[in-house]
VEXFIKOL-938752 format. One record per residue: x, y, z of N, C-alpha, C, O in turn. Coordinates in pm, whole numbers, plus 50000, padded with zeros to 5 digits. Last residue first. Example, Ala and Ser with C-alpha at 12.3 -4.5 7.8 and 13.67 -1.06 7.14 Angstrom:
2
512854977550708513674989450714512905000350787513415011450804513194943150780512304955050780513204967050780514244966850846
! end
This chain:
190
896767226676138895917237476097896317250276138895657260176108896387194176245897147203676162896257215676133895067213976107896127181376569895477185376443896327195576372896907204476434898427157976708897787171276708897217174576570897787170876467897567123776752898407133676684897697147176685896477147776666896287102476855896487114076942897367124676878897867133576947896297082676660895037088676701895217101476781894377110476773898487081476379898317081276524897047088476562896727099076506897497063576089897897076176154897637075076304896687068676349898847030776023897687039376051898167052276117899147052076192901057021275763900827023975906899647033675924899497043375849899747000475507900397013075545900117015475692899037012075741900186964775514899346976775514900156988975557901126987975633902276946275293902026951075429901166963675422901386972175337902976939875038901626935975082901296940775222900156939475266905596947275004904566954974931903166951674979902246959674963906846927375157906926941375198905816949675132905186958075197906336905074997905816905575134905796920075182904816924475242907746912274766906306909974758905666910774897904596916474913910346913074864909746925374810908226924074803907506933674830910686885974929910766896275034910116909274988909406915775064910536875074672909516871374772909506881774883908436886074927912836885874559911526888974500910396885874598909416893274605914836874374717914666888974715913296892874660912676902174711914656847074654914226851574786914006866674789913076871374855913286838374342914446843574415913926849274547912876855574550911936809874180911766821674266913096825474327913916816974360911916799073843912476798173978912286811274053912436822173997908716800873679910176802173682910646801573827909866803473920906236784073505906636789373634908156789973630908806780573584906046777673246904796779973318905056786173454904176792673511907846786272959907916783273103906616787273174906166798673165906326772472676906816784872739906816782072888905876775972939906366750972401906466752372545907006766172582907996770772526903986753772140905376754472183905406756972333904576764372387901036733072181901726745372145903186744572189903566735872267900036701772043900376710272157901086722572104901656722471995897456681171898898566690771886898786698372017897846700972091896916646371943896476660071975897676669571960898776666372005896896618471991896716624171858896176638371868895146641871810895426617872322896296613072217895936619172083894836624272064894826616172643894906626572541895926621972437897126622172462892566596372824893866597372755893776608272651892786609372579890746605173112890776603272966892186605272912892896614672949890776611973371890466597973343890536594973193890396583373152891086638873390892226630573428892006615873401892946607973407888656650273350889556649273234890756640373264891376634973172887416653673596887156641073523888026639573398888126628473344888226679973662888746668473736888586655473657889506647273651888986699373370888076695473477888626682673540889386675373477890596726273204890646712673257889646710773370889486719473456889396745972938889706744873082889576730473132888586723573107890676731172632889676738972705890016737872854890856729672891894106730772519892906724572573891946734972629892346745972668896856732272448895796735472352894486728772392893846721972311898876730672629898346717972579897216719772477896686709972426899196758172681900296750472625899786737472561900216733772452896696763572799897086770372675898206762572605898166760572484896866747373026895786745172929896126751472795895886745572689898986759873155899156746073106898076742773003898356735972904897796783873224898936784173132899176770173074899526768872957895916773673405895456780773285896566781373180896316779573061897596764273602896766754773527896266761073398896186754373295898536788573695899486779373634898726768873551899166765073443896156798373799896816805573690897836796573619897966797073496895486779874009894636781473890895306788673774895036785273658896596762374224897396770174128896596772573999896986767873892894746748074368895656756774442896506765774351897076775674397893176734174181892526740974294893436750574369892956760274429895206723773999894356735073961893636741674079893496753874078896576700874058897066713374115896146725274090896286735774154895206681573910895246680474056895696693474123895246696674233895716690873654894326689573699894296689273852893466695873914898486688173656897906701673650896426701573689895946711173750898706660073663899276668273771898666682273773898346687573879897536653973417896906649273540897416657473660896636661273747899476665973251898096670873248897346666473374896606674473432901696649773308901726664073339900316669773345899986677573435900746626173192900986626673336901046641173384900506644473490900736634872928899466630672989899606630473142898676634273213903456639272893902536650672891901146647172942900456655872996904406612572916904886623273005903936635073010903646640373117903116600672699902756596672836903206607372934902466610773027904506614772502903046615572509902566611372647901696617872706907106606472546906766620472570905256622672575904786631472646906896579272475907366583172608906916597472640906386600072748906036581672205905226574472304905596578572446904726580972529908166595572085906826601372085905956594672193905216601572264910206576572125910306589972185908926596472192908556602172294909236555871968909406553772113909486567172185908906568972292909396567771716908086563871770908166561871921907246565771993912156571271685911286583171694909906579671749909306587671821914116552371652913466553071783912486564871796912046567971907915596553071424914586542571432913836542671566913006533871591917486573771464916346575971375915246565371386914076568371361918636582671776918536571271683917306572871595916186573471647918386603771945919546603771856919486592671752920196593071651916296598372112916056608072004917216608571904917056613371792917306582872316916606576272205916436585572085916426581071971918286602972484919206593372422918566586572301919216584772198915966616072554917056623972496918096614872432918726618772333914406596972683914076600572545915166608772477915286608372355914786577472915915806585772849915476589572704916196585672612913476560773091913296558572947914266566572861914556562872747914156570673343914456556673309914406554173158915206546473104913186596973334914616594473355915006580373313916066578273253910446591373304911156598373196912666596273209913356593973110909976578573555909686571873427910496578173314911146571173237910656598673733911406586073735911216578573603912156573073548908656617273671910056620573643910926607973643911856606873563906406603173765906496607373624907936610373586908396606273479907046600674036906886588673953907026592173805907676585073729907006627874113908246619974125908186607574036909156604373967904316633274072905316640273990906656632873996907356631873895903276617574277902966614074139903956620974043904366615073944904276632274491904686618274477904406613474334905216606174277902916656274452904366656074431904896641774422905886639374352900336647474519900616652674384902116652074355902526647874247900696641374789900306630874696900596635074551901046626874470901266667274885902276656474899901976645074802902886639674740898836679774829900046684074757901146673674770901896671474675897176666375010896896665874866898156669474788898486662774690898316674375253898356660075215898116658675065898786650574999897716701775240899116697375248899246682675208900176678975137894906701875239895646706375122897086701575124897616697675020892476689875358893856685875385894736688975264895246680075196889776692675327890546704475367891986701375401892656709275467888506671475218888596671675365889376683875417889606685075537888906676174947887546676875001887536677775153886656684075211891676670974926891156684574906889776686174968889496696175034891546643074974892316651875064891846666375049891646673275149890026634774755889506632774891890236641774990889616647475080891786641074546890496647874556889906646674695889346656374748893806622474608894116636874603892826644874619892786654274698892506597874584892946602474716893326617274720893186623774824891906601174291890886598774396891376603074535890706611274598894216604074141893306615474154892276613474265891826623174326895466579674126895976589374224895016601074243895006607274349894366566573908893926562574042894356572774147893666574374248895816578873702894366580473708893856577273849893006584473902898386569673767898096584073766896596586473776896156595173852898046542073735898456547373865898126562373874897636567073977897546540773462896486536773556896776542073696895866546173768900076548673370898906556773336897756553573433897076562673479901586527273467901846540773518900666549973488900306558173571900466506573315900356506173461900626519873522899976523773618901066513273048899666512673092899556513073244898636519273297903176530872889903236523273015901846523573077901486532873150902436542672647903706535572656903826526972782904516516772781899776543672459900076545172602901306536472629901206524172633899716559872142900056548172222900296551872368900946561972397899456582671995898226575772035898486564372132897556559672197901246613772046900986601071982899706594872034898956601072110900946649071994900976637472082900686624972002899976625471901902886671071799901666662871810901906650971903902896643871892904916687071694904146691571810902866683671830901856689271875906176672971489905346684371456904466689271570903406694871546907946654071582906576649871552905626661671527904416660271542910496662971649910366650671570908956647671523908766639571432910276687871780911386685271689911106673471596911426674071477907976685171940908036695471836909136692671734908946694971615908656664072107907456662972023907466673471912907006670771801910926674272234911056662572146909846661272054909986657771937909746695772381910786698072281910926686572183911036688672063907976683472564907476691772454908516693572344908176693072225909466670272767908716662772666908336671172543908386666172431910676689772930911466678872871910746672472753911366669472651908486706073004909636711672932910426700772861910796702372744906866688573149906386694573025907536699772940907556697872818908636682873362908056672073280907616677673145907956672173040909156707773479910226700673411909706689473320910266686873213906876713573619907126720773494908196713873412908146714073289907326694073835906126694473751906406701273616906186695273511910126696973935909416684373912908306685773809908346679173704911146722973939912036711773918911346698573886911926690073819908826739073985909686741173869910496728573838910526723973724907546726374211906806731374094907676732573971907316727773863909766716574377908586708974342907896713874215907696706074122911916735774383912156721274370910926713974317911026705974224910676761574389911766758474296911966743474275912156738974162908746758574589908356762974455909426758974355909126753474249910396750574804909326741874754908906745874613908726737174526912096772774841912666759674809911606750474749911896743274653910206792374907911046794074788911606780574745911606777274626909226780875148908326783975036909116784874906908736778874805911506780575307910886767875269909966769775149909936761375059911846808275333912916800275271912366786875224912706782175116909526815275467909696819775329910816812075258910736809775137907506796775660908926799175637909096803075490908826795075400904796805275844905246802875708906716806375698907116817775725
! end
C-alpha cells in the first residue's frame, strides 16, 4: 500500500469527484428551491447509464474485485461531473428565467450522487451514512439506485469527507502499530 497513492486517491476521487457533486448541487437547490429536488429527469440517457452501471459494479463486488468496482464507480463519477461541467448551473443560476433548469440539473446531479453512494456503501459505510443524512433518506439499499428521487427535501450540505493530509495518515499508521512485546529473556525484576 502506497500511502501517497492512498492520500491522492482519497483527495482526487472521493473529495474531488464524488463529494464535489453533492457540494456543487446542494447549494443551488437551497438558494433557489428551498432545498427541494425537482421532478424532471434532465438527461434520461445519463440517468439510464447510472442505473445500468450498478450491475457491473455489483458483479465486481460479488466476485471480490473491489478495485474494479471502484474504477467503475469513479468512471460514473467522472460522467456525473462532466454533465455538471457541461450544463454549468452556476452560470444559469444568474438568469432568473433559468431557475427550473438549475433545479433539473442539480436534481439529476444529486440522483447520480445517490447512485454513487449506493455503490460505495460496501467500502465506505460511514460516508454513505452521512450521505443518507444529507439526502434525508432511510439507509440506502442497492435497489434504491433504480428509483428516481424527485420532489424530495434535502438537508444543508456538510462536507462528507475532507481532504487528507499525509501527516494525519502517518500519525494514524503510527498509532495503529502494536506496542513492542517485552523481551522474553529479560531479567526478572525484584
